C-alpha positions in Angstrom: 101.6 76.0 138.7 101.4 73.1 136.3 98.2 71.3 137.4 99.0 68.1 135.5 101.2 66.4 138.2 98.7 67.1 141.0 96.6 63.9 141.8 93.1 63.9 143.3 93.9 63.5 147.1 91.6 63.2 150.0 93.0 65.4 152.7 92.2 64.6 156.3 93.8 66.7 159.0 95.0 66.3 162.5 95.7 69.2 164.9 98.0 68.8 167.9 98.6 71.6 170.2 101.8 71.4 172.4 101.3 73.2 175.6 101.4 72.7 179.3 99.0 75.5 179.9 96.3 75.3 177.1 93.1 73.6 177.4 90.4 72.9 174.8 88.4 75.9 176.1 91.5 78.3 175.7 93.3 76.8 172.7 92.8 79.6 170.3 95.5 78.5 168.0 94.1 75.0 167.7 90.6 76.4 167.1 92.1 78.9 164.4 93.7 76.0 162.5 90.5 74.0 162.7 88.5 77.1 161.3 90.9 77.7 158.4 91.2 74.0 157.4 87.4 73.5 157.6 86.8 76.6 155.5 89.0 75.0 152.8 87.0 71.8 153.1 89.6 69.9 154.9 88.0 67.7 157.6 89.5 67.3 161.0 89.8 63.7 162.1 91.9 64.2 165.3 92.5 67.0 167.8 94.6 66.8 170.9 96.6 68.9 173.3 99.7 67.4 174.7 102.5 68.5 177.1 105.9 69.6 176.1 107.5 66.2 176.3 109.1 64.3 173.4 107.3 61.0 174.1 104.0 62.7 174.6 104.3 64.5 171.2 105.5 61.3 169.4 102.8 59.3 170.9 100.1 61.8 169.8 101.5 61.9 166.4 101.3 58.1 166.0 97.6 58.2 167.0 97.0 61.2 164.5 98.7 59.3 161.7 96.1 56.5 161.9 93.4 58.8 160.5 95.1 62.0 159.0 97.4 62.6 156.2 98.1 66.2 157.2 99.2 66.8 160.7 99.6 70.3 162.1 101.5 70.5 165.3 101.4 74.0 166.9 103.6 75.0 169.8 106.7 74.0 171.4 108.8 75.2 168.4 110.6 78.0 170.2 114.1 78.3 172.0 112.9 77.8 175.6 114.2 74.8 177.5 110.7 73.3 177.5 110.3 73.5 173.7 110.9 70.2 172.3 108.4 69.7 169.3 111.2 69.9 166.7 113.5 67.5 168.5 110.3 65.0 168.9 109.4 65.2 165.3 112.6 65.8 163.2 114.0 62.3 163.6 110.7 60.8 162.4 110.7 62.7 159.1 111.8 60.7 156.0 111.9 63.8 154.0 112.1 67.4 155.0 110.4 70.2 153.2 112.9 73.0 153.9 111.0 75.5 151.9 108.2 75.5 154.4 110.3 76.7 157.2 112.1 79.1 155.0 108.9 80.7 153.6 107.2 80.8 157.1 110.2 82.8 158.4 110.2 84.9 155.3 106.5 85.8 155.6 107.0 86.2 159.4 109.7 88.7 158.9 107.1 91.0 157.1 104.7 90.7 160.2 107.1 90.6 163.2 110.4 91.7 162.0 113.8 90.1 162.8 112.4 88.1 165.8 111.2 85.8 163.1 114.6 84.2 163.0 113.7 82.5 166.5 111.2 80.5 164.7 112.1 76.8 164.1 109.1 75.9 162.0 109.6 72.8 159.9 107.6 70.4 157.6 108.4 67.0 156.3 106.9 63.7 155.1 106.6 60.6 157.3 104.8 57.4 155.9 103.0 59.4 153.2 101.7 61.9 155.5 102.8 65.5 155.9 103.7 66.9 159.2 103.9 70.6 159.9 105.4 72.0 163.2 104.6 75.7 163.7 104.6 78.2 166.5 101.7 78.2 168.7 100.7 81.9 168.6 97.4 82.6 166.9 99.1 85.0 164.3 101.7 82.3 163.5 99.2 79.6 163.0 97.0 81.8 161.0 99.9 82.9 158.7 101.0 79.1 158.3 97.8 77.6 157.7 96.2 80.2 155.5 99.2 81.2 153.4 101.3 77.9 153.2 99.5 74.8 154.2 96.1 75.2 152.6 97.4 76.3 149.3 99.9 73.5 149.0 98.5 70.5 150.9 97.1 68.7 147.9 100.3 69.3 145.9 102.5 68.1 148.8 100.4 64.9 149.4 100.4 64.3 145.5 104.1 64.0 145.5 104.4 62.2 148.8 102.2 59.4 147.6 103.2 58.7 144.0 
């Protein structure tokens, strides 16, 4: 990759877990994201668990955007009637990063087979911040954070804030 177009960017992350059953004590996916981002020297400025409701997800996103430029939302991305993360976030994105969802599904295919097509993982830019919406399973957040988010976050934010 040509490093000349990448700017020095301070990354600050927020983690939002969407679930009606998880608590801070049993949110292994949120903890995994936190561990992986911290290991990459990305500080966590915000962490929350919200229920599967469009307004709750959006309200928490707005709070997170006050302190973070990298927001990772995990959970609520599936096909059940309760899953509404994608519906909550998509209208707020000024630009979509289609390759993120495509790459996530491609890499998931290698791990879990054709059920990877059920993933609606997305990413995009809103007000100079990048928002990632990923499935809430621990293997899914590990894959997305370790193999896609951490390696590209500075690159994405460099372009989003030119």
